[in-house]
Structures are given as C-alpha cells and as structure tokens.
N, C-alpha and C positions, 0 to 999 in steps of 0.2 A: 503493500499500501505505499503511497506517494505521502510526503510528509506534509502536501498543502490538504491532502484529505485525512492524514491522520488529525492532520489540526480541527479540521472541520467536526467531524466525531466528537473529539475533546471538547470543543465548544458547546456540541448541542449536551454533551451526557453536563457537562459542569451547570448547563442552565438552567437542565433536569432535577440536578442537585438542588442548588440556589431557589427551586418551585417547592420543594420538599420540606427546605429549611421554613420558612414558611406557613406550612399546613401544619408544622409540628406546632411549631411558637404560636400562633395566633388561634388555638383552641386552647390556653392558661387563661384569659381573661374571661370568656363567656360561661369556661366551666366553673370559674368563681362567684358566676352566679347561683350556681348548683349548692356550692358550698357554704356562699355566702349567707344565705340563708338560713341556714342550720348553725353555722357558728361566723356570726360578724367580723375577726380577723382574720377571718382565711381567704376573702373575697380576692386579693394580690398575691396571695399565699405560695397557691401552685405556679404563678407568674415568677414570682421571687424563687423559688427553688429550678424553675426551668435556668435562670440566668445565672445564677449562685454558682451552677456546675461552672460553669468558662471560667470564674476564676479557680476551679481547682484544675478546669482542664485545658485552658488557654495556652501554657508552657509547654506540656505534655505532649499537647498536639501538634505542636510546630516540632518539637522534636522526633513525634513519630515520622513526622514528613520526611525528616533528613535520611532517617533509618531504616524506614521500610517502604516510603514512596506512599505518592499521591494515591494510587491504585487501593492499596493494600490499608491505608490508612482510610479510604472512604468505606472500602468494606465491612471494617470495624467497625465503622461509627453506625452503617444499615443495620449490622447485628445488633448493635447495643440499643439504635432505636426502635427495633421490631419489641425486643424484648422490655424499653421503659414504657409503648404501647399497652402489654399483653398489663405487666404489672397496672397500671391505669384501670384497666378492662376489670380486671381483680376486686378494682374497691369497689365493684357495685355488685359485686358479690357475697360484700361483709356484711352484715345486718347490724351490727353495732356502730351507729354515726363516726362515735367517738374513737372507732378503729380503723374504722374505713378513709377518716380523711389523713391519716399518716400513711396510708397505702396509696392514697392516690397522690399526695406528696411524694413520697419515694419515687413511684412513677414519674413523675414531673422532672427531679432531680436527675435519673435514668436518660431522661427523653434531652434534659441539657444536655449532657456528657455527648449525645449522638450528634445535638446539633452545631455544639462547639466544633467536634472534629470536621465536621462538612463545611461547614462556614471555613475554617484553618484551610481547607483544599481547595473551598471553590474558589475565593479571592485572590490567590496570589497566583495562582493558573492561569484564570480568567486574565489577569493583568499579566502575564509573561507573553502567553499565547497573543495577544495585542501590543504586545512589543512596549508595554509601560506606555507613561504622556497619555498625550489625549485619546490614542485608541485602547489604550487599557482600559481608561474609563469608560471607554464605549462600550465595550466588550462586557465591562462589570454591568452596565446599564441596561445592556440585551438582557442577563440574566436576571436581573431586578424586575426586570418588566413581568415576568414568568414569576417572580417571587410574589410580586403582587398581585398577580391574578388569583393564586390559590390563597393569600391573605385575605381578597376578596369576598371568597364560597366558602370560607372557613366560619367566620363569625355569623354569614350568613346561614350556615348550613345548622351549626349549633344552634343560634335562635331560633329557627321554625323547628328544631326539635325537640326544643325547651316550651316555644310557645310564653304562657306567665309562669312566672315561678309562685311556687307554693309547697307549702310543708311537705308535700308528697312530691316534690320533681327531685332526682337522683339521675345519678351516673348512668344507672339501669336507660335512662330517658335518649341519651345520644350513642348507646352502643352499635348502632350499624355505622357511626362516621369511625369508632373507632376499629372497625372490621374492615374498612375500606382503608384504616390507615395502616395495620398489618399487615393487610393487599399490597399495598405501595410498595413498602419498605421490602416485602418477601420480593416480588417481583422486580425491585431497583436491584436488587444484592445480587438474581440470575444475570441481568444486562450488563450490570457493568463488573462482573467478571468475566465476560467475553473482549469485553474494550479494550482498547488499547491507549492508553493514557501516556502522554510525555511525562518524564521524569527528569526533572535538569537538576534537582536537589543532589542526585545518587550520582547524575553524570561529572561533576564536580568532584574533586578531593577532599578526605576527611581531613584535612589538616585543621589544627587549633587555629582560630584566630585569634590577633592582637587585640580587637577593638570587640563591638557586640552595638544591636540595634537602637541601646540604653546610648548610646555616645551619640546619637541622631537627633537635637534638639524639637528639629520638626516632625522626627516620628514621635518623640516622646509627649509632646502637646497633640498632636494626631490621635495618640492612644487617650491622654485627657478628653477629647474629643469626642471621641468612638462613645465614652463611658456615659457622656452627656446627651450624646445622639439617640441612643439606643432606647435610652429612660423617654425623651421626646416621643421618639416614634411609637413606644408602647404608650407610654402615660396619657397621647391623646385621647385615643380610640377607645380606650379601658375606660377611661372616666365619663364618655360620652354614654357607653352602655348602661354603665351604673347611674347616672345621672338619669338618664330617661326609664331606667326598670325601677327606679325609684319612686311610686306613688305619692311619695310623704310631702308637705308643704316643701321641706330640705331638696326633693327632687322635683321633675318637670312636672311631677303630678300625673303621668299617665296612668290610667287606672285597667286597661284590658290590655295583656297582648304587650306590655311594657318592655319587657325582657327581649323579645321578637323583633318589635321595632328598635328597640338599639342596637339591636345585630344588624337589622338591617342599615340601619342608617351608618353604624361602622362601617362596615361594610363599603360603604359609598368611600370612604376615608383609602383606603386598600384599592378601588376601583381609580380615582385619580392619583395615587401614587403610581401603581401601573401606567397609566396615561403620561404621566410624569417622567417618569422612567423610559418609557419610549420615545416621549418625544426628546429625551436627551441624546437617547440613541442616535438619533439625526444630526444633533447640533453641535453632539462632544466634539465631532472632527474637525470641527471651525470654531469652537467657542470654547476657552480654556477652561479648565477645571477650577482653575481661582475664581476665576469671575462667575460662574454658575452658582460656586457656592456663595458670593457675596451678595448675589441677589437673592439668592432663596432665602436665605439668612436672617435678611432686612424685612420684606417680605413676610415671613412669617412671625416676626416678632410683632408687625401690624396686624397681622389677621389677630391674633390670640391676646391682644391687646384692645380691641374691638370687643371681640368675644368676650370679655369680664367687663365689659363695661354697658354693654348693651343689656338691659331691665329683660327677668326672665317672661314677662309680658307679653313683649315684641315675639310674635309667633311668626313660622314661616312653615308652607307645604314640602315634606320630603317624603321619599320614598321608605314603606317600610312593608311589615306583615301583620297580617292576624289570623284567625282559626276561621273567623265567619267571615271576611272578605278577602282573604289571600293578599296578594301584593300588590298594596295602592300608596296612595299619598296619604300621609296624614300630619295632623300638628302638631310641630315642637317649636322649642325655642329658638329663634334665629342664632343666638349664638352658638348652638350647634353647626348651622350652615359654615359658621366663621370657621369654626375649629377643623370640620370637613377638610375645606378648604387648602388646609395646613399640607395636606397630604400631596396635593402637589410641589411643596416647598419641600418637604422632608425625603419625597422618592429620590432625588440629586444626591443628597446629603451622604448615605451611606458609602457609597462607591468613589463620593468626590474627596471623602474622607481617606479611606483606605487608599486611595490614588496617588493624593497627596502626601501621606505617611510615608508610603514605602519609596516615593519618587528618589534616588540615588543612591540605593538602599545596596543593590548587586547581590553579594553570597550571605547578605544580612537577610535576604526575605522573607524565608521559610521561617526562621524564629522569632523575625519581627510579626510575621503573621500571628505566631501562637499568643506572644506577647500583646498583640492586637486583641485577639479574642477573648483574651484574658478579661479583659476590660468592656469588656460587652457585658458583664455582669450588673453596669450600669443601670441597664432594660431592666433587671429585677430591684435594684436597689431603690432608685430614682422614681417607680413609680409605688412603691411602698409607701417610701416620705410622701408621694403628694396624694395619697388614699386618704393617708395618716390628716393630712393637712385639707382635703374634702370636708374628713367626719369632724374635724373642729373649726374651721372656718367655714366650709361651704366649698359646691365644688366646684362653682367659677374662680373663687379667689385660689384654690390648688394652681390655677392655671399661672399664677405670677411665679412658679416654680420654674415653668416652662418657658418664660420670658428670659429667665436670669441664663438656663441653661444658652437657650439660642442667641443672649448676646457674647456667651462664650466663644460660640461657634462663628459669630462676624466677626471677632477677634483673631480665631487660628487663622481665618481666609484672609483677612487684610493681612497680619501680620505675622502671625507664629507659625505658619505653612511653609516661609522660605527657610533654605538646606543653607545654614550656617558652618556645616562641617564638612564641606568639599574637599578637606585635606586627608580626610581619612580614604585610605586606600578600599575600593570593594569588588573589584575584580578578583 
C-alpha cells in the first residue's frame, strides 16, 4: 500500500476514534440527571470521575505511545472502554442505590482511562499526518467535526430515553444506549486490529533526551489552557441540562419533560460545535490557528456575558422533545440560546490549543501529548466547581467562572502561545 493510501486510512481511523471519544464522554452529564435525583451531590460526579482518570492516565498514555506505539495503545484503550461500559451497565443491576452509584462511578472512571488513551493517540497523530502548523490544525478539526456529531446525538438520545426525571428513573432506562456503546467498542477493536497506522515515535531511536516538553513555556501554558478549555466545553451544556431539568423557581421551571428538553437543547450546542469545526476545516489552511483562537475566545466571552445578564423571563423557542409531542419547539429562557451559540466558539478551541501547544516540539510531541491529556482533568474539576457555584449562587451566576476561564484562553492566544524556547534542539 502506498504512503498516501496509508495516510488516508490512518486519517479516517483517527477521525472515527475522535467520534468515539465524544460518545463516551457526553453520556456523563445526562446520566447525572438520573443519579442527581437520588443523590444531589452526584450530578457531576460521573463527569468528574471520567475526567479524573486523565490525571492518572495522561503521562502513562504518552509513555505507551513511545513504548508500544499508536496502534497497540488504541487497542488497549478500546478494550478498557468496553470494560467501563459493562461496569456502568452492571450498576443498573444493583438493587441498592447507595451501592449502585459507586459501581456506576467506577465504570465512569474506567471509561475515563479509555478516552484519555484515545485522545493521547488521535491528537498528535492527526497533527503529524497534517505536518503540523495550519494543516495539522485542519486535520484535527476534521476529526473534531465527527467528535461533535456524536456529541450532538448522545445527550439527545439519553434525554429521549429518560424523558422526565422521577424517583423511579434509573440506569435501566438507558440500557439500550449502553449496549450500543459496547457494540461500537467491540467492532472498533476488530477493525483497528487490521488497520495499518504510522508509528513515528518508534521510528526514532530511544535515546534519553536532555530536555522535556516542560521546558517549553508555550506548551506549559497550552496545557493549562486545555485544563480550562475542557471545563468550559463540558460546563456550558451540562449546566444548561440541569437548568432546564430543574422545575423549581431556581431552574427554568419547565414542569414536563424538562430533562428531555434540556438534552435536546444541549444537543444543539454540540451540533453547533460540529458546524464550527466543519467551518474551521475549510478556513484553517488560510487563517492562522492563533487568529481563530483570538476571535472565538473574544466572541465567547461576549456571548456568556449576555447570557448571564438576560432575565429568565425573556424567552425564546428552541428545539426540544416531549413524550406527547415528540420533537418540537419549546419555550426556554433566551440565555440558553446565547450559551448554545458558544458551541461555535468552543468548536475551534481544542484543536487550536493543541496545535499551538505542540508547535515546534518535534521529538517531544508524544510525551507532550500525554502531559496535555493529564490536564484534561479540568473537564471534571471545573464543571464540578461550577455546579457547586450553581447550587449556591444560581445557574446563571455559575457562568462567571466560564468567563474567567475564557479570559485566560484569550491571553494564551494573544501572548502565551509564542514559542520563546526555540534554542532547544527538537530533531
């Protein structure tokens, strides 16, 4: 097989893996509605466990790339993901809720190991296949488009399966989705077993390097940026789901099928992320990654600020779902529309931050990817903090935390992404 054909197969494979990452990750927040009705503290606990795994697995995953290669790391990840989904399914078989919740959290934690390894594989590989720079970012955005596609359907499916959250709602209600996930992991394992994937790390010699990725300031700031970015990406739609699911005065006050409507509205956020990433694949060859990052960070700050300041009484019709009417337009607070529009902005950020952070790292790219993924734990920590703020100060006030994180991303795009360590040899 020619190198060009090998690269095409590798790109398609990496894009498929990108889609799986979102499918697994985006089950956590809507599943939180099931457990949050039984244990208030657990609404974002599954999400926290999913992302906490990154803290433990990030650096080991980077080392796996160097020692066993991209393909074997992917296969280990898929087997781990299958096990994690099985454990989550087993939580539906445990009669006592106070025991079942911990079985579910264990499954979420195991799935976190899976998506951490997959992320560690897919991002540097797409960047390498694109040759870095704008082209590398373009390839990551292509993969991100499929990531957003599955991210759109996951909360939609979970919301439709749950409908209205009641005392009797349980993990048994989402068993079909868990079985689908198991099947996807099994099929993916078989397919990737036969796919040839380039192994750039193993083609290099195994000498001990004098420096490390930590010596590059722009990478360190990029890793911090990804910590905040994932917190933003996850926190925005998660709080929308909880806000619209809350029928009390504190929430949106939707009395029937609030969880389903919340899931559908959150799905629009992921749909817009898909649109944004698709658009970025077109313009990334011409517009620099840094310029895109500056624009979307500034716009996101403005959108979230407007969402916070708009009164809840000002409403708009957005797509939703109810058992009686199916998919239809439902009246929700206008703030939700502005928050959903942030999906267009966050869509570009993941690929842009990774691309800027690893630019010029050369032989340190694989270890940098592992460190980078370790910092993805922010997707568990920051939404958990945001959820605590929401309980204390209200759902909309919790988005001040999002604004603070977006301001750091704007700083990184303006100043922090510049490589000031070009004197370090990377060949």
